[in-house]
C-alpha positions as a printed NumPy array, in Angstrom:
array([[-201.765,  -38.331,  -59.453],
       [-205.556,  -38.36 ,  -59.563],
       [-207.148,  -41.774,  -59.143],
       [-209.637,  -40.869,  -61.871],
       [-206.771,  -41.119,  -64.386],
       [-207.093,  -44.877,  -64.813],
       [-204.762,  -45.139,  -67.808],
       [-201.957,  -43.485,  -65.869],
       [-202.645,  -45.724,  -62.881],
       [-202.056,  -48.806,  -65.001],
       [-198.94 ,  -47.265,  -66.554],
       [-197.515,  -46.565,  -63.098],
       [-198.069,  -50.162,  -62.012],
       [-196.4  ,  -51.427,  -65.191],
       [-193.38 ,  -49.139,  -64.664],
       [-194.14 ,  -47.322,  -67.909],
       [-193.585,  -43.935,  -66.263],
       [-190.348,  -42.227,  -65.269],
       [-190.747,  -42.791,  -61.52 ],
       [-192.344,  -45.075,  -58.997],
       [-195.476,  -43.985,  -57.162],
       [-195.105,  -43.221,  -53.463],
       [-197.258,  -41.498,  -50.851],
       [-195.633,  -40.069,  -47.725],
       [-196.975,  -41.334,  -44.413],
       [-197.347,  -38.252,  -42.24 ],
       [-198.484,  -37.763,  -38.67 ],
       [-201.25 ,  -35.251,  -37.933],
       [-198.461,  -32.828,  -37.047],
       [-196.775,  -33.366,  -40.416],
       [-193.862,  -35.539,  -39.232],
       [-192.574,  -38.041,  -41.805],
       [-193.204,  -41.597,  -40.57 ],
       [-192.64 ,  -43.674,  -43.688],
       [-193.984,  -44.17 ,  -47.169],
       [-196.622,  -46.067,  -49.129],
       [-194.942,  -47.573,  -52.194],
       [-197.041,  -48.767,  -55.118],
       [-196.589,  -52.481,  -55.704],
       [-195.666,  -52.473,  -59.372],
       [-194.096,  -54.758,  -61.956],
       [-190.651,  -54.194,  -60.442],
       [-191.657,  -55.14 ,  -56.895],
       [-193.411,  -58.238,  -58.212],
       [-189.953,  -59.565,  -59.14 ],
       [-188.586,  -58.999,  -55.615],
       [-188.529,  -62.397,  -53.923],
       [-188.298,  -60.919,  -50.426],
       [-191.352,  -58.715,  -50.986],
       [-193.354,  -61.604,  -52.44 ],
       [-192.367,  -63.713,  -49.425],
       [-193.541,  -60.989,  -47.053],
       [-196.857,  -60.511,  -48.835],
       [-197.425,  -64.27 ,  -48.815],
       [-196.6  ,  -64.6  ,  -45.127],
       [-198.9  ,  -61.734,  -44.173],
       [-201.786,  -63.073,  -46.231],
       [-201.383,  -66.538,  -44.717],
       [-201.195,  -65.135,  -41.18 ],
       [-204.376,  -63.102,  -41.597],
       [-206.201,  -65.48 ,  -43.913],
       [-209.086,  -65.68 ,  -41.416],
       [-209.9  ,  -62.031,  -42.185],
       [-210.711,  -62.635,  -45.872],
       [-213.849,  -63.804,  -47.647],
       [-211.768,  -66.302,  -49.629],
       [-209.419,  -68.451,  -47.533],
       [-206.781,  -70.847,  -48.872],
       [-203.122,  -71.782,  -48.441],
       [-201.025,  -68.852,  -49.628],
       [-197.867,  -69.527,  -51.647],
       [-195.365,  -67.194,  -53.343],
       [-196.543,  -68.472,  -56.72 ],
       [-200.178,  -67.635,  -55.951],
       [-199.231,  -64.237,  -54.57 ],
       [-197.221,  -63.26 ,  -57.636],
       [-199.887,  -64.572,  -60.001],
       [-202.573,  -62.59 ,  -58.164],
       [-200.523,  -59.409,  -58.42 ],
       [-199.658,  -59.877,  -62.093],
       [-203.084,  -61.048,  -63.243],
       [-205.499,  -59.232,  -60.94 ],
       [-203.888,  -56.188,  -59.34 ],
       [-201.5  ,  -54.728,  -61.913],
       [-203.849,  -54.853,  -64.954],
       [-206.846,  -53.45 ,  -63.063],
       [-207.724,  -49.825,  -63.75 ],
       [-209.739,  -49.581,  -60.517],
       [-207.283,  -51.125,  -58.069],
       [-203.908,  -50.363,  -56.466],
       [-201.903,  -52.003,  -53.69 ],
       [-199.211,  -50.341,  -51.606],
       [-196.329,  -51.67 ,  -49.562],
       [-196.134,  -49.861,  -46.216],
       [-192.568,  -48.924,  -45.268],
       [-191.31 ,  -47.144,  -42.154],
       [-188.546,  -44.532,  -42.142],
       [-185.881,  -47.252,  -42.19 ],
       [-187.456,  -48.683,  -45.394],
       [-188.526,  -51.78 ,  -43.456],
       [-191.695,  -53.327,  -44.964],
       [-194.346,  -53.142,  -42.256],
       [-197.449,  -54.272,  -44.127],
       [-199.667,  -53.574,  -47.106],
       [-202.782,  -51.549,  -47.854],
       [-204.77 ,  -50.896,  -50.987],
       [-207.712,  -49.413,  -52.795],
       [-210.194,  -51.25 ,  -55.011],
       [-213.452,  -50.526,  -56.8  ],
       [-212.199,  -47.024,  -57.618],
       [-214.783,  -44.968,  -59.483],
       [-215.155,  -41.267,  -60.166],
       [-217.188,  -40.857,  -56.961],
       [-215.911,  -43.505,  -54.529],
       [-213.262,  -46.031,  -53.589],
       [-212.901,  -48.965,  -51.208],
       [-210.071,  -49.664,  -48.747],
       [-208.618,  -53.099,  -49.431],
       [-206.045,  -55.545,  -48.001],
       [-205.088,  -53.761,  -44.79 ],
       [-202.439,  -55.983,  -43.173],
       [-199.744,  -55.223,  -40.62 ],
       [-196.995,  -57.799,  -41.016],
       [-194.398,  -56.371,  -38.632],
       [-194.571,  -54.215,  -35.494],
       [-193.588,  -50.577,  -35.658],
       [-191.983,  -48.411,  -32.999],
       [-194.284,  -45.566,  -34.036],
       [-197.525,  -45.49 ,  -32.017],
       [-200.619,  -46.052,  -34.164],
       [-198.458,  -46.424,  -37.276],
       [-201.113,  -48.317,  -39.236],
       [-203.684,  -45.645,  -38.443],
       [-201.314,  -42.984,  -39.756],
       [-200.643,  -45.047,  -42.887],
       [-204.371,  -45.443,  -43.48 ],
       [-205.025,  -41.769,  -42.823],
       [-202.326,  -40.79 ,  -45.317],
       [-203.942,  -43.018,  -47.946],
       [-207.321,  -41.422,  -47.241],
       [-205.878,  -37.934,  -47.673],
       [-204.335,  -38.998,  -50.984],
       [-207.583,  -40.578,  -52.171],
       [-209.633,  -37.474,  -51.44 ],
       [-207.186,  -35.426,  -53.521],
       [-209.246,  -36.727,  -56.446],
       [-211.939,  -34.026,  -56.154],
       [-214.836,  -36.095,  -57.455],
       [-214.406,  -38.845,  -54.854],
       [-216.943,  -38.227,  -52.111],
       [-217.038,  -41.52 ,  -50.212],
       [-214.549,  -44.195,  -49.158],
       [-215.866,  -47.462,  -47.774],
       [-214.476,  -50.756,  -46.498],
       [-215.735,  -54.156,  -45.405],
       [-214.671,  -56.101,  -42.326],
       [-215.825,  -59.142,  -40.393],
       [-217.856,  -57.978,  -37.383],
       [-215.772,  -60.141,  -35.019],
       [-212.519,  -58.398,  -36.04 ],
       [-212.521,  -55.956,  -33.143],
       [-208.929,  -54.768,  -33.628],
       [-209.535,  -53.81 ,  -37.267],
       [-212.781,  -52.029,  -36.422],
       [-210.997,  -49.982,  -33.74 ],
       [-208.366,  -48.993,  -36.314],
       [-210.988,  -47.887,  -38.817],
       [-212.97 ,  -45.963,  -36.232],
       [-209.759,  -44.215,  -35.122],
       [-209.439,  -42.572,  -38.548],
       [-213.114,  -41.672,  -38.832],
       [-214.978,  -44.597,  -40.4  ],
       [-218.454,  -45.354,  -39.073],
       [-220.56 ,  -48.48 ,  -39.428],
       [-223.108,  -48.271,  -42.217],
       [-224.742,  -51.698,  -42.188],
       [-223.939,  -55.378,  -42.412],
       [-224.932,  -58.571,  -44.176],
       [-225.053,  -62.182,  -43.044],
       [-222.563,  -64.741,  -44.347],
       [-222.712,  -68.242,  -45.754],
       [-219.581,  -70.358,  -45.229],
       [-218.885,  -72.858,  -48.023],
       [-216.022,  -75.372,  -48.435],
       [-213.952,  -75.071,  -51.635],
       [-211.4  ,  -77.374,  -53.257],
       [-208.514,  -75.696,  -51.393],
       [-210.112,  -73.855,  -48.477],
       [-213.338,  -72.042,  -47.64 ],
       [-215.321,  -69.099,  -48.967],
       [-217.759,  -66.693,  -47.327],
       [-220.578,  -65.198,  -49.377],
       [-223.156,  -62.563,  -48.419],
       [-226.522,  -64.2  ,  -47.9  ],
       [-229.978,  -63.822,  -46.412],
       [-230.555,  -64.141,  -42.686],
       [-232.045,  -67.609,  -43.115],
       [-229.023,  -68.912,  -45.08 ],
       [-226.345,  -67.698,  -42.633],
       [-224.274,  -70.416,  -40.969],
       [-221.691,  -68.364,  -39.021],
       [-222.15 ,  -66.152,  -35.969],
       [-220.521,  -63.004,  -37.406],
       [-221.492,  -60.581,  -40.154],
       [-219.801,  -58.653,  -42.95 ],
       [-219.811,  -55.03 ,  -41.814],
       [-219.668,  -52.052,  -44.148],
       [-217.977,  -48.884,  -42.869],
       [-217.973,  -45.497,  -44.576],
       [-216.021,  -42.24 ,  -44.469],
       [-217.264,  -39.213,  -46.405],
       [-215.235,  -36.276,  -47.676],
       [-217.13 ,  -34.018,  -45.274],
       [-216.384,  -36.201,  -42.252],
       [-212.705,  -36.445,  -43.227],
       [-212.45 ,  -32.662,  -43.28 ],
       [-213.891,  -32.273,  -39.764]])
């Protein structure tokens, strides 16, 4: 499926098509390692999956711009109200060859020319070396199958060294950063891009980019 077909993307997430959407996770040598499974209307009713997604978000809450106490109710509401109806967004469950849920990964801000990696979380360890890198690489290959997409970007806190190493492993390079303003909210905290003079934390919001040309090298 081409990501430029936004109507079909929504239909897939609503289970209005004849099959679920999956992407094989393959090693560089072509070995099957697992699968990326689109989180759709059906999976949103799976209590175990919602529990996993909630646990992973809570565990890695410090990696997000918006930080709060995650609950199953909030997770399901976010999926049903924000992810599933969006024509420019998709979230995948990462499964290994035993069908064990390992984590999640997504795309957002999908346009005809670009897309952004979103919600990269590893919730469980895998016996496969560099499994998350292979999952991410498989998603990148799928994304570039839409021929008009030329650039894939992502954003990450500059103090998240482990995530940056993962992204660099699959070819992303740093393309700039912005300062951040930390602000309390009613149920947590929020970080917003800001000017240098407004910044009140000692880390930045880094942008990383991978082009179609670099991916092909």
